[in-house]
N, C-alpha and C positions, 0 to 999 in steps of 0.2 A: 855768519860762519866765516872764519879766517882760513883761507885755503892754505896759506903757508904753514899754519899750525897743524892742519890736517896732514900736510906733507911730512912734517916732523914726526907725527904719530906713525905714519907709514914706515918711516926709516927706523923708528924705535921698535916697532912690532915685527919688522921684516925678518930678523934672525929666527924668531920663533916659527914664522910661517915657512921659512926655508927648511927648518927641521921637520915641520909637518909634511912638507912636500916629500922629503926623503923617506919619511915613514910610510906614506901611502904608495910611493913608488916601489916599496919593498913587497907589496902585494902584487905578485905577478899573475895576471888573470886575463885570459881572453873572454869573450862574451859568453861562451858556453860553460865557463867555470863558475857556476852559481855560488858554490861554497866559499871560494876565495873572495869573490866580489861582495858577498854578504858580510864577510868578516871585515872587509875594507869599509863598507858602509857603516858598520857599527863603530869603527874607529873614527870616521869622519863625523858621525853624529855626536859622539862623545866630545870630540874636540870643539865642534860648533856650539854645543850646549855650554861647555865651559867658557866659551867666549861671549856668552850671553844671548845666543840666538835660539829661536824655536825650531824644532825639526819635526817633520812628518815623514814616516817611512811607509812606502807603498809596497806591500808584498807582491812579488811576481812569481808565477808558477814555473815559467820556462827559462827565465834568465835572472840575473842578480836583481835584488830589490832596488827600487828607485828611492830617492831622498829629496825632500824639499826643505830648504833652509830659509827661514824668514826673519826679517827685521821689521818691526812695527806692523805686524799683520793686522789688517782691518783699517789701517790708515789710508789716506789718499795714495794711489798707486804711483810709484816712481819708475822702477825698471825691473825687468826679469832677466837674470843671467842664466846661461846654460853651460853645461860641460858634461863629459861622460867619463865613466870609470873603467871601461874595458880598453884593452889594447889589442894589437895584432900579434903579440909576441908569445911564443911557446915558453914555458917555464925553463929557466936555465940558460937561455941564449946569452944573457949578460954575465954568466959565470956564477960561481957559488954565492958571491955577494952582489946582488943585482944593482946596487946603488954605489956610484963612485962620485965623490965630490972633489972637484979641483978648485983652483983659485977663482975662476970666473964662470964655472959651469957645473951642472949636475948631469951626469950621464946615467940614464936609467930607463927602464921600460915605461913608456907613457910620460916621460918627463915633460915633453911639450904637447903630446897628443894623448890625453888632454889633461893630465893631472896638474900640470903647472897652471892651467886655467882655473882649476878648483881653488888653488892657493891664492891666485890673484883676485878672484871674486870674493872670497872670504876676507882677505886682507882689506879690500875696498869697503866691504860692509862693516868690518870692525872699526876702521878709521872713522867712517861716517857716524857710526854708533857712538863712539867716544866724544864726538863733537856735536851731539844733539840733533842729528838728522832725523826728520820727522816722517818722511814718506815711507811707503811700504816697498822694501826691496826683497826679492826672492831669487834664490839659486836653485835650479832644477838639475838633478843628476840622474842620468839614465845609464843603462849598462850594456846596450847592444848596438851602439852607434856604428861601430866598425864593420858590422855586417848588415848595414842598411835597415836596422830595426826589425829584422826578420823573426826574432823570438818574442818580442813584446806584443806583436799583432795589434788588433783593434784597441786593446786595453791601453797600449802605449800611445796611440793616436788620441784617445780620449783623455789621457793624462796630460798631454800637451794642451789640448783644447781647454780643459778645465783649469789648469794651473796658470795659464797665460792670459786668460780672459780679463779684459779691462786694463791691462798694462799698456802705457803709451809707447813703449819701445822695448825691444829685446836685443840683448848683446850676448853673442855666443863667444865664450872664452876658449875657442879652438886655437890650434897652432897657427902661426904665421911666420913669414920671413920678417926680418928686421924692418921696422917702419911701414909695414903693410897692414891693410885692413881689407877683408874680402867683402865686396859689395854684390857679387853674384856667384852662384854655383850651378853646375850642371845637375840635372836630375839623373837618377840611376835606375835603370831597369835591368834585372838579372833573369836570365832564362836558362833552362836545362832542356836540351834537345836530345831525345832518345831515338836512335836509328836502329832499324831492324833489317838484316840482310839474310843471306843463305850461307851457312858455314859448310866447311868440308876440308879435306886434305888438299894442301896447296899444290902438290905435285900431281895428284890423281884426278881431282875434281875442279881444277882451276876454272875451266870455262863454264861449268854448271853453277858455280858459286857466285854470290853477290856480296862483295866485300864491304862490310858496314864501316870499317875504318876509311876505306877509299871514298865512300859516299860522304863521310864526315869531312874529309879533306876538301871535297868539292864545295860543300856547304860553307866551310870556314873561309875559303878563298872568295866565295860569292858574298858572304857577309862583310868580311874585311874590305872588300872592294867598294862597298857602299859608304865607307867612312869618308868624311870630307873636312878639311880644315875650317874651323869656326862653326861647324855644324855637328850633326850626329856622328858618333863614332861607335863602331861595333868591334869589340875586342874579345876574341875567342881564347880564353886563358886556361881552361882545363879540358883535357880530353882523356877519356877512359875507354880502352878497347883492346881486344886481343888477349890471348892467353899463352900461345906458343908460336915460335917463328914459322912452324910448318902447318899451322891451322889457320885457314881463312876465317876471320871473325864474323859471327852472325849478329853481333850487337856492338854498339858504341854510343857513348854519350859525350856531349860537348856543352860546357857552361859558357855563356856569353854575357859579357858586361857591356851594356849599352849606355852611353852618356848623351844626354839630351839637353841642349841649351835653353830651349823655350817650351812652355806648356803647349803651344800650338803644334809642336813637332812630336808629341808623345804618341799620337795615333799613327803618324807616319812610321815611327820606329817600330811600334807593335806590328803594323801591317807588313813591314819589310821582313822581320824575323819570321812571321807566320808564312809569308809567301815562299821564302827560301826553304823553310822546313818542309813545306808541302811539295816542293819541286824535287823529283827524283832524277838526279844526274846519272845514276846507274839504274837502268830498268830492273825492276824486281825488288828494289829496296823501298822502305817506307819509313816515316818518322813522325813523331809527336813532339809537341813543345809544351812546357809548363813554365809559367812565370813564377819565379821564386820570390821576388820582391819588387816593390815600386816606391821610389822616392822622387817626388816631383822636383823640378828645378826651383832654385831661388833666383828669380830674375831681378835685374837692376830696375828700379823704378824711382820716381821723384821723391817718395817718402824715404827710401833707403839713402838716396844721395843727400837729402836734407839732414838726416841723422849723421852721416859721415862728415858733412861740412861743419856740423856743430862740434864733433870730436876734434876735427882739424883746427877749428877756431881756438879751442882751449889749449891745444898744443902750442900754438903760436903765442897766445896771451901769456902763458905761464912758462915759456921757454922749455917745453918738453919735447923738443924735436919736431919731426913732421910725420905725416901719415900719407901713404900712397894707396889709392883705391885699386884693387886688382880683381879680376874675374877669374875664378878658379874652375878647373875641370873636376875637382873633387866635390863630393857631396857632404852635407852635414844636416844636423837637426834644425838649422835655421830655416829650412824649407817649410817646416810646419808652422813656425810662428809667422812667417811671411804669408803663408796660405791662409792664416787666421786673420789677416789684415793688420798685423802689428808691424810697424817699421822695424826692420832688423838689419844688423850688420854682423859679420862673422870674423873670426881670426883676431879677436882682441885678447887672446891669451898670450902665453909666453913666446918669446922669440928664440930660435935656435936652428938646428939643422938635423937632417938624417932621420926624420920620423919614419917609422915602419922598418927600420934597420937596427942592428945591434950597436950602432954608433950614435943613436938618438941622444941629443943633449939639449938642455935649456940654458941660456945665458942668465945667470942669477940676477944681473942688473936689470933685466927686462921685467922682473916681477914687481919691484917697487915702481918702476917707470910706468908700466901699464896701470897699476893701481892708482897712481897719481893722475893719469889721464882720465880714468873713470870717475874718480872722486871730484876732480875739477868740473867735469861734464855735468855730474849730478847736482853739484852745489851752485853752478853758475847762475841759475835762474833765481836763487835766493840771496845773491850777493847784494 
């Protein structure tokens, strides 16, 4: 296989894949919007089938359907790609026309997180298909990554296990900064703490009451105080409590986002949240805690670093720039492939800025560049 010829095919096909990216970005959908995500999946499946790939749709009851796109299914396994179809954006935040294409960028919901990664993976697979690549490549698309897979449940975990089994490596086409590849990510634990106090009139019954919001404030300070650089962090990001300024609230809830660098620290994080939940800083209050979701860390290991070094090597060999390994505090679905024992890297999707904001954009030049890196990596052993 001639890598230069494959690169020419990538350049030839790229305009069509940029148009495809704009089309799927026009589907504005958070994870909870099953109807819109399902419509997007239908569009992606039709496009992929027209490009000569096989698709398998997995119906999901509580979130958008999942999709597997395969090249050479049944052959010796080559690589599994991953991306997700949901975004964090409410409909309309990008204006009446959610997609804006400028000279060097596309500004749109999910442009880099993570629809650009879908376009890159499919462009890679298309270029390799056109040049007779014989190994099995698979792209997995899930629909609730942005909310830590809370809707897919065990069915989603089984989906990863089943569809990744036997592949020698996994590449997640998530967003990244220019020239970066993610080689580790923190795990994410999310909790909801419900606090019960004693309510009443703030002027008449102040000393008889037990303010649930005040108790929540003590717990927030205690949790945030346990955070440490390079270690576990406890971020209390949502609080609900109180109904009127003159009524002492008898209930309050706090949602906590806990980031954990290493598997060995998961139990410590869990114990800390439960210990502070059970501590009454204001006598007469009580609290319960519920874990909402759990995503394990993606820890850096020798297999991950070997995969990264191979990607870096083809960048140097084919003058495709450089790659910098980074450790991210954000989570991703790469944790599941790594937990399954598959060497994994993340952040091999499009490059741009401002993900999770209404200024999110992808640099269009990063789409063929990343596809070239991936095709060179996958063909290197056959040269």
